Residue, then its C-alpha position, 0 to 999 in steps of 0.5 A: m545459540s550460533t556465534h554468527e549473526e543471522a542475516q536479515i532479509e529486507r522484504y520491502s524498501l522504505f519507498d515501498r512502505l511509504l507508497h503503501w501507506f500513501v495509497t492506504l491513506t488516500f483510499v480511506y479518505l476517498l472512502l469516507s468522503g465518498l460516503a459523505i458525498g453520496y449519502p445524506r445520513m453520512a453528512w457528519l463526515f464533512d465536519i471531520l474531513g474539512g467541510g463540504q466544499t473542501v471535501r467536494s474539491m479534494h475528492p477528485w484530487m485524492g482519486a487521481a493521487f490514489t490512481l497514481g499510487i496504484v500505477v506506481i505500485c503496478s509498474h514497480g515490477q516487483d512480485p510482493c511475494a517473492s523473497s528472492p528476485s532470482t527465483g520469483n517464487g513465493g517466500a515459503t517456496s523460495a526458503a524451501m528451495r534454498a534449504k534444499d540446495m544447502 
């Protein structure tokens, strides 16, 4: 065991994680509400999602929120596979390059 602490690499910031969960939750709501609106056999989902009128009014707003989240993710400009902003390569490739340089 080494005497010095291993440095931790922050893969994703808190903002990135919160944005990911925001997009995930809006996608799930859109999926379920779209099924309830589009298929009469799935109408039981209206009760889970807040009622028919609520779902019909919230679906377009959730679609706009989902789209905004995707736009923010795409415009954030960070390669999600990059472990180092200077290399721009995938995580494993960057780690191999750093090990080779040492």
